[in-house]
N, C-alpha and C positions, 0 to 999 in steps of 0.2 A: 504493500499500500504506500503511493506516495504522500508527500507531505501535504501536496496542496490538494484541496477538495476540489472535484468536478462535477459535471453534470451526470457523468455515470454513475459516479457513486450515489447520487440522489436517487438516478433510476434503479438501481440494483435495491435501494431501500423500499421502493415501491412509489415514488413520486410520479403523478402522471406527467407524460411528456407534453407539457404546454408551458404556458408563461410563468408558472407557480417556480418551476426550476430558476428561471432566470431571476425571479425576485428573490429567491433564496441565496443564490450565489451572489447576488448583489449585497442583501444585507451582511452575508457573511463575510465579504471582502471589505465593506465598510467597516463593519462594527466588531468582526470576531477574528480578524486575521491572524492573532498572536496565538490564538487558542489552539490546542492539539487538535488533530484532525478527528481522534477518537471521540473526544468530548463533544465536539460538533455534530457526529454522525449520531450518537445516543441522544442528544436533545432533538434533532432534526426527525428521528424514528418517533420522539414522543408526539412532537408536533404532526406528524401524518396521522399518528392514531387518535388524538385528541385535539383537532385544531380549534374547536371551541372553547379551550381552555388557555388557549394563548392570544385569544381576541384582546387587542389593545396592549399586547406585551411589547416594549420597547424594539427589541430585536426581531421577535419571531411572529409579532402581530402582523405584520404587512405579509408574511408567507401563511400565516393561517387565513387570513383574509384572501389569499390567492386560491386556496384550496377549497372554501366553504363558499365564496361570493365573489369572483374576480372583479377587479374594477374594469369597465367598458371603457376602451380607448377607441375612440372615433372623431373623425373631424368634425368640429361644429360649425355650421353656418349661421352669419349675423341674421336676424328679422329685417323685413322689411320696412317695418315700421318701429318708431321710438316708442318707448314706455313713456307716461307723463312726466313733465319735469318744468321745473322753473329756474329762470336766471335772474337773479339780483345785481344790477348794476351792468346791464348788459353792455352798454358803449363804453365801460371803462376796461372790457376783457379783450384780450388778443385773440383773433379767429383762430389760431391753433388751439389755445385751450378749450374753445365752444366746439371744435372739430372733435377733441378727445372725449369730451362727454357725450355728444352725439354718437359716437360709435359705441361707448359703453351702454348707452340706452336700447341698443339693439341686441345686446348679448341676452341668449334664450333665457338665462336666470334673472335679467334684470327686472325691477319691479316698479321704481320711482327712482328720479335722480334731481340734484339741483346742483347750481353752481353759485357760489359766495362771491360779492363784490371784490375781493382781492385776489381772485383766479387768475393762474396763469399756466402756461403749458409744462407738463411733467411727463413722468415715464407712467405708462398705464392710465389710470386715472389722472386728471389735471391737478396741480395745487388747487385747493379750494373745491374741489369735486366732493360731491356726496352722492352715495348710490346705495339703493336699498337692493338686496338680491333674495332669492328665494333658496334659503339651505344650502348655501355655498359662499366661501370665501375667497376672494381675490387678493393674493399676497401683494401683487403691486398696487392695489387699491388701499392697501393699508400705508404701503411704502417702506423704504429701507431702514428709517429710522422709528421702529415701532415704539409706540407710546412716547414720542416727542412731547414735552408738555410746558407748560407756564407755570410757575410757582412764586406766589407774592406772599413776604412775611412781613407785616405791619408793626413795628415798634412804639412803643409808649414814649417817644422822646418827638420833642416838637420839631418843626422843619428846619428851626433855627441850630439845631444840633449840628448840622452840616458846616456851620459857617465857622471857618478858623480851623477845621479838623480833616481838610483836604488831604493833607501830607500822612496824617493817620489813618485815614480810608483807604487811600490809595494802597499802603503798605499792608492793610487788613487783606484787600482783595489780593494782592499779589503772592501773600504767605499762606492764603488759606483757601485758594482756590485752584484747580488744574485743568489745563485745556489741550485739547488735540490727541494726536496719536502716542505721543511719547510722555506727556508730564503725569504723573501719578502722586498721590500723597505718600508721605515719606512715613506717616504714623498712618497705619491701616484702621480702618473702622471694621468692626463684625456687622452682620445683621441678620435679622430672622429670614429673610429671604432666602439665605443660603442654605437653610434647612427644608426648603420645599422638595416635596417627593419628586418632582419633575426632574431636578438634577441629578437624581439617581435613575430614575426610570426610564427616560428618553437620552439614548446614546449621546445624540448630538448635543444637548444641553451638558450633559456630564463632561464632553470635552471642552466646554466653553466655561465650566464655571471657575476655575482658575485665573483666567482673563476678566471675568465679569467681577470678580474677588478684588483683583489689582485695580481695576478701573472705578471702584464704586466711588461716589463722590466726585467723580472728575466730569468734565463737559466736553463735547465735541467741538469740531472746528466749525468752519461757514458762519452760518447766522446765529450760532450759539452765543449765549452770554450769560454774566453774572453781573448785576449793578446796583449800586446804592442811588437812591432818589427821594423824590417827595411824593407821598400820597396825598391826595386830597379827597377826604370822603365827604360827599355831598349832602348827606343825611344821618339822622339819628336812627338806629336799628338796635332793638332790644337784644338782637342774638351778636351783636359784635363787640360789645364791652368797650367800644371805644365812641365817643362823642363825636359829631361832624366837625372836620377841621384839618390841619395840615400835619403829617407825621412823616418820621424816616421810615423808610423801607428799603427791602432787598427784593429784586425780581429776577428768575434767572429762567433760563429757556436752554432744553437740553433733550436728550432721548434716551435710549436704551445702550448706546455706544457699541462695541463690538459685537456684544450678545445679540443685538436686536439686528445688526449689519447680516452677520451670519445666518441667523434664522431666516432672514428675507431671503437670502442669497438662495439656501439649501431648499425651501418649500416652493421659491418661484421656479427652480428649474424642476421640481418634482410635477407642479401643475403645468409646466409647458409640455412634459411628457406626457402626461395622462390627458391634456384638454387641448388637443391641436386646435389652431384657430386661424383664420387668414392673416397674412403677414403683417397687416397694418394695427391688428389687434392683439398679437401673440402676447404683449405685456399684460393683457388682460385674462390669461388664463386662470381658472379657478380651481379650488378643492372642493368638491363635495362634502358636506360635513356628515355624511353617513358613511364615510372612507376611513380606514385607518389614517391616511395622511392628513386628511382633514380635521379630524380629532385631534391629531398629534399637534397640528399647526396653531389649532385653536388654543390648546394647553399651553404651547411655546409663547404665541403672541401674548397671552395673559400674563404670562410670567416674564415677560421682556416688560410688560405695561407696568408691573408691580416694580421691577428691578428700576426703571425709569424713575419711579415714584421715590424709591429708596434712594437713588443718586440725588435726587434734590433733598430729600429730607436730611441728608447729609452734610450737602452744601450749606444748608441754612442753619443745622445745630453747629457746624464749625463756626459760621460767622456768629451767631447769636452767643455762642460761648466767648469769643472774642469780646464782643461787645457789653458783656456782663448783664444781659438783659434777654429775657424769654420774649417770643413774638406774642402779641395779643391777640393776632388775628392772621391766619392764613387761609388763602384762596388760590386753587390750583386747578388745572385741568387738563386732561389729553388732547392732542389732537392729529395724531396718525394712527388710527385705530379702528376695529370693528367692534359693534355691539349689537347682542339680540334686542330688537325693539319691535313693537307694534305698528306697522303700517297699515292705515286702514282695516284694523282688526286683525290683520295676520300677522305671525311672528316673522320677522325678516332679519337679514344680517345688514346693519347700516354702516359702510364705510365711509369714514369721514377723513379724507387725505389732505390734511392742511384745513381743518374745518373745526370749530368749537362748538360742543354740545350744547344746546340751548333750549331744552326743555324748560317748560313753565317751572320758574323759581329756582331756576339752577345758576350759581354764580360761575363767571369765568373772567379771564383776562384776555385782552385783547390789545398787543403791543403796536406802537407806532415803527419807529425807528430809533437807531442811537440818539437822535435829537428831537424826536417827535414825541407827544404825550401819547402813552396806553391809556385804557380804560377798563374799569371794573364794571362789569356788565352782569345783568340778571336777564336769563332767557325768558321769551314770551310765548313760548311753545308752539310755533307757527308750523303748521302740517305742511305747507308749502315747500319749506326748506329742509324738510325731515329733521325738525326741531334742531337745526344748525345756525351758526353764524359764521364770520370770517375769522380767522387765525391770526390776522396781523392786518398791515397795509397793503401787502401784496407787491411782488416787484413789477416795477416799470422798465428796468434794464436789466439784462441778463448779466450774469457775469463776466461773460466774454467781453460785452459791450461796456461795462464799467472800466474795465482794465485798458480799454481803447478810448475811452473819452475823459476818465475822471483821474487827475492826478493826487498823490496822497497830500501836495500843498494847498490844494483846492479843497479835498476833505478835512483838512486840519483848519483850515482858515473857516469854513462852516462850524464845525464843533467850537472852536474859540468864541464865534459869534453868539453861538446859543447857550455858552456857558456850560460845555461838557467836556469831561475830561476821558480819552480813551487810552486804555493799557491794550497793547496788541491791535487785532484788527487788520483789515486790509480794505483797499478802495472797492472792493466787490460787495461790501457791506456798507457803502457810504450813504449817508441820509438822501441821497439825489438818486440812489437805485430803487426808492420806494416810492409808490403811490401815496397821494395827500389822505393821511388818516382820517382826517374830516369829512372829506367827500365819501370815503370808504364807510364812516359810521352814519351820515346821512342815509346812505343808499340802504342800512340795515335798520332803519328806525321801527319797522315792522317785526324784526326777528330778536332785538333786544333793549333792554332799557337800561342806562349810563347811571350808576350809582357813585362813581368816582374816579379820578385819573390818575396816573402814576408820570411823573416827569423824572426821566433820567437825568443824573448830575456826574458820578464816576462809573463809567462802562470798561469791564474787561471781556476781551475776547480771545481766540487763538491768535498766536503771532501771523 
């Protein structure tokens, strides 16, 4: 017996001569290649005899599914008509983003769609795109940075606290935040997220756990940031423990780091293998939630979302500790995620790729740019937007255009003019890369109410 397992070995065990053998060999080479051949064959025999016992198993679940109810792989065609949709701020949105939404509305699984006023083109769904589907999840409908989110901590310090403390607060950001691919915290924090069963049960997640542990409390590159600023609360609310007024606050924007990116890459590959689509919409390949891979992605996506929250919690904990004060109020929300929600009385999967949940009474934060105000909002629960709102101002210039048309000196002149200090950052995140947040907010008055604002003062981003 050679050391390498072959299809012939599985046929000798009694495996049917169909795709179940290819699935088994794929799973073994991906997750069990270091194990002894005899051990694998003993396990494979048990899977063959009792496949129902192995449904949902990290390594063998997909093989068991192939023996009991194989996933049907067939070319899907788009419908000739679009499902119902609504576009908010249509005149402010580029044609490519609209076309990407229109394509998604013709998917056989599509139920309803919407486009937010900050929308611009992306991969798969446009950024600012919202899509409800029937029992299926689109990895690129969620996006690469799974669970990317906003988190705002408001402290019971008056806004005047910032005066004369610029140097001190700059150093606090420099020494207590970490950005990009290579920066991590010297003093690592543990978190209950790492005891989640999925880190043991799903082989892909098990392989990513060490990286996730190292990156806890760090932020990504691009448009991710941690900033000190001033919050203005416009009204008194009994649930806020703060009266209306101006306060010191910390706002952060980041996601699930390498964990989310690797989950997105892996399950997008599986979706595109299982769900062939016409070339122009291949990024919209989906996983049926009744399949092993669909269920596994759903678990992994939710774990990545929880991990993104854990990163923000760690960022805010570190800063609060140095400030010597606990946050009185925290407001936070995801914006690259999928949720099980009811649409017209039917449970659907609602993808929000760069869109803020805005069900009635739900709080969120919609940032502007590094010089423009962001807003604390409360959802109005508008069914036409699938209970969603924009996730920011939205880009008006691509990253490439920014590099071609904006100089660093021009960007820093604008920052100085607005009284904002920037640590790190690049011209592709310059304030002029973004739409006018005031206009975007006016275009979604039927989606959210504004309860307060956040004005950035000291911003840290990746170099």
